[in-house]
LOKOLDO-799991 format. One record per residue (C-alpha): residue number from 1; residue in one letter; x, y, z. Coordinates in steps of 0.05 Angstrom, whole numbers. Example, Ala and Ser with C-alpha at 12.3 -4.5 7.8 and 13.67 -1.06 7.14 Angstrom:
2
    nr   rest       px       py       pz
     1      A      246      -90      156
     2      S      273      -21      143
//
This chain:
220
    nr   rest       px       py       pz
     1      M    -3118      867     -664
     2      T    -3143      907     -603
     3      R    -3171      867     -545
     4      H    -3221      895     -496
     5      E    -3213      883     -421
     6      S    -3280      875     -386
     7      T    -3301      930     -340
     8      P    -3331      919     -270
     9      H    -3400      937     -299
    10      E    -3392      886     -356
    11      E    -3368      833     -307
    12      T    -3430      843     -265
    13      A    -3474      836     -326
    14      V    -3438      774     -352
    15      G    -3418      741     -287
    16      L    -3345      729     -305
    17      S    -3286      774     -324
    18      F    -3264      767     -396
    19      L    -3218      791     -452
    20      Y    -3253      804     -518
    21      R    -3230      815     -590
    22      P    -3289      844     -629
    23      G    -3307      813     -695
    24      A    -3324      846     -761
    25      H    -3399      852     -748
    26      A    -3454      826     -702
    27      T    -3465      762     -740
    28      A    -3391      744     -748
    29      P    -3371      676     -719
    30      L    -3356      671     -644
    31      V    -3296      632     -617
    32      V    -3295      620     -542
    33      L    -3229      606     -508
    34      V    -3232      566     -443
    35      H    -3167      563     -404
    36      V    -3129      510     -365
    37      R    -3127      499     -290
    38      A    -3090      556     -254
    39      G    -3095      600     -316
    40      D    -3128      665     -331
    41      R    -3163      701     -388
    42      T    -3096      716     -423
    43      V    -3066      646     -431
    44      M    -3107      619     -489
    45      W    -3090      675     -537
    46      M    -3032      634     -564
    47      F    -3085      601     -609
    48      E    -3108      667     -638
    49      R    -3065      659     -700
    50      S    -3108      599     -719
    51      I    -3173      639     -716
    52      P    -3197      680     -776
    53      A    -3190      755     -765
    54      D    -3263      771     -774
    55      C    -3286      727     -716
    56      H    -3307      750     -647
    57      V    -3261      719     -596
    58      V    -3274      718     -522
    59      A    -3234      687     -465
    60      F    -3268      682     -397
    61      E    -3231      677     -332
    62      A    -3249      622     -282
    63      F    -3275      640     -214
    64      I    -3239      595     -163
    65      P    -3170      619     -138
    66      D    -3122      561     -146
    67      A    -3071      542      -93
    68      I    -3015      542     -144
    69      G    -3035      610     -172
    70      G    -3084      634     -225
    71      W    -3156      613     -230
    72      S    -3191      546     -239
    73      W    -3260      524     -260
    74      W    -3265      474     -202
    75      D    -3221      454     -144
    76      I    -3188      388     -161
    77      S    -3172      376      -87
    78      S    -3244      384      -65
    79      P    -3273      321      -32
    80      G    -3340      330      -66
    81      S    -3364      300     -132
    82      K    -3321      320     -191
    83      S    -3379      313     -240
    84      E    -3422      359     -197
    85      A    -3366      411     -194
    86      I    -3358      408     -270
    87      L    -3432      416     -282
    88      C    -3434      476     -234
    89      A    -3377      508     -273
    90      A    -3412      490     -339
    91      D    -3475      526     -316
    92      R    -3433      587     -295
    93      L    -3398      589     -363
    94      N    -3464      581     -401
    95      R    -3495      639     -364
    96      A    -3433      681     -379
    97      L    -3438      663     -453
    98      E    -3511      682     -457
    99      G    -3498      746     -418
   100      F    -3439      764     -463
   101      L    -3481      755     -527
   102      A    -3536      799     -497
   103      L    -3487      852     -473
   104      Y    -3458      862     -543
   105      S    -3522      845     -582
   106      L    -3486      790     -620
   107      T    -3520      737     -663
   108      P    -3460      697     -688
   109      S    -3468      654     -750
   110      H    -3424      600     -718
   111      R    -3405      584     -646
   112      I    -3340      548     -631
   113      G    -3309      531     -564
   114      L    -3235      516     -554
   115      G    -3213      488     -487
   116      F    -3144      469     -462
   117      S    -3136      414     -410
   118      Q    -3186      429     -354
   119      G    -3219      479     -400
   120      S    -3232      425     -452
   121      I    -3271      383     -402
   122      L    -3313      444     -385
   123      V    -3328      468     -456
   124      S    -3345      397     -479
   125      G    -3391      389     -419
   126      V    -3427      454     -437
   127      A    -3437      427     -507
   128      L    -3455      355     -491
   129      K    -3505      375     -436
   130      G    -3540      420     -486
   131      L    -3528      483     -446
   132      F    -3500      524     -504
   133      E    -3503      505     -577
   134      F    -3434      498     -607
   135      D    -3421      483     -680
   136      G    -3351      460     -661
   137      V    -3313      440     -598
   138      G    -3237      438     -596
   139      V    -3206      392     -543
   140      L    -3134      414     -537
   141      A    -3088      370     -495
   142      G    -3149      354     -454
   143      A    -3208      308     -443
   144      V    -3281      303     -461
   145      F    -3333      307     -407
   146      R    -3361      240     -386
   147      P    -3411      209     -391
   148      I    -3415      229     -464
   149      E    -3486      248     -478
   150      S    -3520      290     -531
   151      H    -3580      324     -499
   152      G    -3570      386     -541
   153      A    -3506      373     -579
   154      S    -3530      336     -640
   155      G    -3485      299     -688
   156      K    -3476      364     -725
   157      T    -3428      388     -671
   158      S    -3358      376     -698
   159      F    -3302      357     -649
   160      F    -3228      370     -658
   161      I    -3181      333     -611
   162      A    -3106      346     -609
   163      H    -3065      305     -560
   164      G    -2992      289     -546
   165      S    -2970      217     -544
   166      L    -2921      236     -489
   167      D    -2973      273     -446
   168      Q    -2963      253     -373
   169      T    -3019      298     -347
   170      I    -3076      267     -387
   171      P    -3056      200     -417
   172      V    -3063      194     -492
   173      T    -3104      130     -482
   174      Q    -3160      174     -454
   175      A    -3160      217     -517
   176      R    -3163      156     -562
   177      A    -3220      126     -522
   178      R    -3261      190     -524
   179      V    -3253      194     -600
   180      A    -3283      125     -605
   181      D    -3339      144     -556
   182      L    -3357      207     -595
   183      E    -3357      173     -662
   184      K    -3401      117     -635
   185      R    -3452      170     -616
   186      G    -3452      201     -685
   187      F    -3405      260     -676
   188      Q    -3355      279     -729
   189      V    -3285      279     -699
   190      Q    -3218      301     -726
   191      Y    -3162      272     -684
   192      V    -3089      294     -686
   193      E    -3036      259     -645
   194      E    -2963      278     -644
   195      E    -2901      264     -604
   196      V    -2906      320     -553
   197      G    -2924      325     -479
   198      H    -2981      365     -448
   199      K    -2985      416     -505
   200      V    -3008      426     -576
   201      G    -2950      420     -625
   202      V    -2939      447     -694
   203      Q    -2979      392     -729
   204      G    -3038      402     -681
   205      T    -3037      477     -688
   206      R    -3037      472     -764
   207      A    -3094      422     -763
   208      L    -3134      466     -715
   209      K    -3133      522     -765
   210      G    -3158      477     -820
   211      W    -3212      448     -776
   212      L    -3237      518     -757
   213      M    -3241      537     -830
   214      G    -3280      473     -844
   215      V    -3331      487     -788
   216      L    -3340      557     -816
   217      G    -3350      529     -886
   218      R    -3290      565     -914
   219      S    -3229      543     -953
   220      E    -3159      557     -928
//
């Protein structure tokens, strides 16, 4: 399916560069892809096969050049507050999302965010701080923003967490703890753990597709 590269004019209107796959109509569901540290707007499209063909799909590119290449949402080596940096990035992403919807006059029936590693912290933060209303948030080989709050993300927001038991970047114990934290606060969580490293394996990818269909109220 054809993907649209953002133009300089569109990037000025939205605030971030992006790669966009148009959906079937203005009210079709929207899936937002949020990439890993030192990534770009192209790296999350490996998950496209799990997303229904009629959905709008957009992948934004982070705004901080990373020392190891690519772009990051915040500088992990910065001496400042990590939470403050994450919230700054969350505000930037939220403004980009609102600008994107306005630019294309979209009123999606469902809004789903999928983040990998650093991107999962960011997209869960956007949801939990109530900046952008997501029906579903996918945390892929990543972590959930802490402290876990629900200013705007009510218990209706469904979470999907896929983590590798061999992950040496973000320990699996963190993922297990966040599942418990979310459930304690009334969120519905689907958790998939498999014997892989810092990635989403076959089982996780298959479960992601099923979870997406469930959030959309469809059968596989």
